N, C-alpha and C positions, 0 to 999 in steps of 0.2 A: 146512839150508842146500844138505848135497849134496842130501840128497833132490830141493828144486827146485831146483836148477841141473839133473840132471838133469834132468825132468821138461821143463824150459825148454829144454834143449838138445834132445830125441825130437823133440818139438813141432817148431823148425826143421828137424833135421833131414827128419822126416816131410815137411816142406813140401816140404823141395825134393829129393823121392823118394828116398831117399838110407834104404832101409827097413830093411836090416840092421842097419847102423849107428844109426839110429834105436831100434832093440829093443835096444842094451849098453847105448846107458845109462839106461836104463829095468830093468836090471837090479840095480842100484845106488837103487831107490822102495825108502822104508823099508811098514814091514806096518799101520800105523797106517790104521784106512774110510777117510775124503779122500784119503788119497795113490794106496791100492791105489782108489779111484774115478778119477783124472784119468787113471794107467798104462793103467785098462782103456780108458777114454776115448781116448786116444791111442791102444791097441794097433789099438783100433772103427775105428778114420781108418785104420792102416797098411795094413792087412787092404783098405779102401773103394781106398787108392793103388797098391794094388797089381792089386786086378782091373781098373781099369781101365785097365792098360797090356795086360790079355787081351784075347781076338778075343769080340765079343756073344756064342757058344754056346760056347764054352768052359765048361765041368765045373770049373775049376779056379776062374773067377770067379764059378760062383754059390757053391760052396762059397769061398770066402771072401766076401762078400755076407751068407752067412748065420753068420758067422765074425764077421762085423763083429758085427755085432745080436745076436748073443750078449753081444761081449764091454759094447759102449752099453751095454745094458738088464742086464746086469751094474752098468757105472758108475753110472745112474741108483738096482740099489737100494744100494751101499754109503748112499752121501750124498744120497740123497732134500732133503733143506735147502737142497741149493745152486741157485739157480736157474740159473745162467748155466752148469755142467753141463749140472742139464737137458738147459736151452733149446739146447745143443751134441748130445748126444747124438742127441734128438730129429728134431733136422735130418740131423745125421747116414746117423741110421735109416730119412730119407725117400730119401738118397743108394743109401744103401745097393738101396734097391727098384729104383729106378730100372733100376740094373747091371743090375736084373735080368730088365730089364720089366712089371716087373708096378706100373705106372703107377697103379694104384685103392689100391693099400695107399701108392706115395710122396706121391700124394696126400692121402689121410683122412692122412698123420702130419703133412705140410705145413700145410693143417688146422688142424686140431689147433693147432698150431706156435704157429699165428699166433692165435688161441682165444682161447689161458695166457697168452701171449707178448707181444699187438697193436703195444706198444710196443719193437722191440730190434731189432738186426742182427738177427741170430736168423731172424725173424722176417718181414725187411727180401726173407735169403737165399731163405726159404724160399716168398714170395712169388711171384717173379723166377724159381726154379727150374718153380711151378704153372704159371707161363707158359709156359714152355721145351714144358714136356710138350703143355699143349692145343694150343700151335703145333705139335710133333713127331707129333701125335695126328691132325693139319687141320685144329684147332678154331677157327677166323678167329678170332673174333668174345669164342669167350672170352678165346682169348689174348692178344687186346688189351685190351681189357677190364685181364687182370690187366698186361698191362706199364705203361698207365697208372696204374695202382694204385699200381706199384714208385713210377714216378715221383712219385708226390703225396709221395710218403711221402721225399724225397729233400734236402729241403730249401734249402739254397745250398752249394756243390759244395766252395767253398771251406774250409769248415768238416767237410762228410762225412766222416766215418768209419769203417771196418768192415771189421774183422777180414776176414771172410766175404767180403763183395763187396767188395769196393776199387773206386777210379770208374774205371780203367782198365778194370776187368771190365766193369763192366755197360757206360761205354758200349758194348764189345765186343760182349758179347754183346745188344743191343737194335740196331745196327747189322746181325748177322745177323739177325737177329725183321727187321728190312725187308729184307733181299734173300730171306729166304724168302718173303715173302708175296707178293714180285716173280716171284720164281721159281714161281711155283704161282698166280699170274695177280689173287691178292688188292689190284688197287691201292691201291681205297682204302683198304682198311686200312693200307698202305705208306703214305701220305699223313695220315691219319688219326695212326698216331704219331711218324712224321715232325715231321706240329703239333703232337706233346706236348714232345716234347724239349728245350726249352729250360726249366731252363740250364743238367742237365746239359751243353747244347754247344751252344755263343754261337750269337747269333742269326747271324752268318757262316754258319759251319755250318752252322745247317740250313735258311737261304739254301740252301746248295750243295748238300745233298745233299736239296732238292726238288731241285733242276736237275737231278739225277746221277738222279734215280729217275723222272721229266719225260725222260725220253730214254732211258733205261734200258725204260717201259713204252709206251712209243714203237715200241723196236723188239723188245720182245715181241708188241707188237700186231698186227705185218706179217706 
């Protein structure tokens, strides 16, 4: 029980950005392989959380990303039959590649995750990350298709549950995508995305977004 409690506490502290405190709790984790696998998984995520706070070209950022991949892959090897742990480590390995600008490797990881574990929370988070990367790389059509794919898997927002991608975070990233489309003069993509936002956004919110986007597009064209 103490081992499980320590792991849970470490995960909570890691999400809060309290990395050193989280690492301290991992000292109490047992030596059996399932517990060690969870510990390695958390250590990998903690390295990613640390790296996310560093400048893009920082050597320490790259070092932490490599460290994260090492820990996450070791976690997979220690408990290969745990599908939840495998899904989570695959997702975070993809994130580690994003940190170092290795988009091709990140996308390969996300594709593998979605292909192997399609109807899961991790797969949805991977699909959204892949769409974000396409947007970042200037591939508007591919990004739009990705966002629509994500939206098609959400279902009823009332019953939606995803620890990796809470509804508020999903809404925020979709709005950011709309804004990016407009800022880069991809007006048709912006409106097409807005048309797909219900029911993640209410009909009233979608109507308001359409009006706001029309105003912004008019300004951008002048």
